[in-house]
PLY file of the C-alpha trace (Angstrom):
ply
format ascii 1.0
element vertex 154
property float x
property float y
property float z
element edge 153
property int vertex1
property int vertex2
end_header
58.62 65.83 126.59
60.87 62.79 125.53
61.59 59.86 127.46
65.35 58.93 127.57
64.98 56.66 124.68
63.11 58.93 122.68
65.67 61.57 123.19
68.69 59.46 122.62
67.01 58.49 118.91
66.37 61.99 118.29
69.83 62.92 118.64
71.21 60.13 117.08
68.72 60.90 113.94
70.02 64.57 113.86
73.63 63.29 113.49
72.86 60.83 110.76
71.02 63.57 108.82
73.62 66.04 109.30
76.08 63.24 107.86
73.85 62.69 105.19
73.69 66.62 104.25
77.33 66.61 103.93
77.10 64.25 100.84
75.26 66.75 98.98
77.65 69.79 99.48
78.69 71.37 96.24
81.93 69.55 94.46
81.40 66.23 96.69
79.66 64.22 93.94
77.83 61.95 95.97
80.72 61.47 98.43
81.04 61.87 102.06
82.68 65.24 103.07
85.20 64.49 105.82
85.64 67.31 107.95
89.28 67.72 109.75
87.50 67.39 113.30
89.81 65.45 115.74
92.54 64.98 113.02
93.93 68.51 112.81
97.48 67.52 113.17
97.88 69.48 116.57
97.70 67.24 119.85
94.87 68.61 122.26
93.31 70.84 119.27
90.13 69.92 117.75
87.32 71.16 115.45
83.81 70.40 116.99
80.26 70.61 116.26
78.33 71.24 119.73
74.72 70.89 119.63
72.09 71.03 122.65
68.29 72.34 123.77
69.44 75.79 123.54
72.43 76.45 120.70
74.34 75.18 118.18
77.94 75.72 117.75
81.07 75.34 115.70
83.97 75.34 117.85
87.91 75.08 117.46
88.53 73.77 120.75
92.02 73.66 122.54
91.68 70.61 125.11
95.25 69.48 125.85
95.43 67.77 129.25
98.31 70.20 130.28
96.91 73.81 130.97
100.20 75.19 130.08
99.99 73.61 126.59
96.23 74.71 126.39
97.00 78.49 127.25
100.22 78.34 124.94
98.21 77.10 121.87
95.40 79.87 122.92
97.52 82.50 123.39
99.08 81.80 119.76
95.70 81.43 118.33
94.70 84.68 119.66
97.88 86.38 118.29
96.65 85.19 114.54
93.10 86.62 115.60
93.01 89.05 113.04
94.00 86.55 110.07
91.69 83.68 111.46
88.60 85.99 111.73
89.50 87.50 108.31
89.60 84.12 106.95
86.59 82.91 108.52
84.82 85.92 107.64
83.50 87.44 110.86
83.82 87.82 114.30
84.18 84.75 116.80
83.80 84.37 120.52
87.14 83.53 122.17
86.92 82.25 125.51
90.31 80.79 127.23
88.17 79.38 130.03
85.21 77.54 128.46
83.45 75.26 130.83
81.90 72.24 129.45
78.89 70.50 130.56
81.20 67.69 132.18
82.81 70.34 133.96
86.26 70.32 132.01
87.99 73.60 131.40
89.08 74.24 127.33
89.81 77.14 125.30
87.45 77.80 122.47
86.95 80.01 119.67
83.25 79.47 118.65
80.25 80.85 116.69
76.54 80.04 117.98
73.15 80.22 117.06
69.73 79.50 119.02
69.12 76.01 118.16
67.28 72.93 119.71
68.49 69.55 119.05
64.95 68.21 119.89
62.83 70.55 117.56
62.73 68.77 113.99
61.37 72.02 112.49
64.79 73.89 113.51
67.14 71.34 111.67
67.31 72.54 108.45
68.27 76.05 109.60
70.96 74.42 112.12
72.36 72.03 109.29
73.08 74.86 107.32
74.59 76.90 110.08
76.77 73.84 111.52
78.27 72.97 107.55
78.51 76.61 106.66
80.62 77.47 109.73
82.52 74.38 109.83
83.64 74.89 106.19
84.60 78.53 107.24
86.17 77.32 110.66
88.41 74.71 108.76
89.51 77.21 106.28
90.54 79.85 108.98
92.24 76.66 110.94
94.20 75.64 107.83
95.59 79.26 107.42
97.15 79.48 110.62
98.17 75.82 111.25
101.53 76.16 110.45
101.99 79.29 112.52
100.43 77.25 115.49
102.61 74.13 114.74
105.99 76.26 114.78
107.86 76.24 117.89
105.13 75.14 119.91
107.09 74.31 122.90
109.00 77.50 123.09
0 1
1 2
2 3
3 4
4 5
5 6
6 7
7 8
8 9
9 10
10 11
11 12
12 13
13 14
14 15
15 16
16 17
17 18
18 19
19 20
20 21
21 22
22 23
23 24
24 25
25 26
26 27
27 28
28 29
29 30
30 31
31 32
32 33
33 34
34 35
35 36
36 37
37 38
38 39
39 40
40 41
41 42
42 43
43 44
44 45
45 46
46 47
47 48
48 49
49 50
50 51
51 52
52 53
53 54
54 55
55 56
56 57
57 58
58 59
59 60
60 61
61 62
62 63
63 64
64 65
65 66
66 67
67 68
68 69
69 70
70 71
71 72
72 73
73 74
74 75
75 76
76 77
77 78
78 79
79 80
80 81
81 82
82 83
83 84
84 85
85 86
86 87
87 88
88 89
89 90
90 91
91 92
92 93
93 94
94 95
95 96
96 97
97 98
98 99
99 100
100 101
101 102
102 103
103 104
104 105
105 106
106 107
107 108
108 109
109 110
110 111
111 112
112 113
113 114
114 115
115 116
116 117
117 118
118 119
119 120
120 121
121 122
122 123
123 124
124 125
125 126
126 127
127 128
128 129
129 130
130 131
131 132
132 133
133 134
134 135
135 136
136 137
137 138
138 139
139 140
140 141
141 142
142 143
143 144
144 145
145 146
146 147
147 148
148 149
149 150
150 151
151 152
152 153
């Protein structure tokens, strides 16, 4: 068991090592891979890494403060599900009412695998999963981005 400070340090080390791994992606030539993450160009739509004591997830999250806007974006994304999953390269979990640990409800499309951020022995597998799936999630998002942005308020 870890005390609060040890757990904090271990989580920080996990994210630093993951960040360092992105410098060794093919084609990067030592440069850091800059993920799209929160700069998707669509307000309230982010790409996320989510790691805890049970799972590692890569998600496209719709967290707009307006429930109507959230559901509108999620419906558009679901309408493009075939293209999105084909570009991603496999099935995803689609959840219009995903509850975050904070209690906040968001819409999420994600893929997950068992993992534990506190178990360093699992980190290499988790890093591979996170990086591989984020690259695929970004590609899928970019394939449908223009569609999601078009007529967003209609």
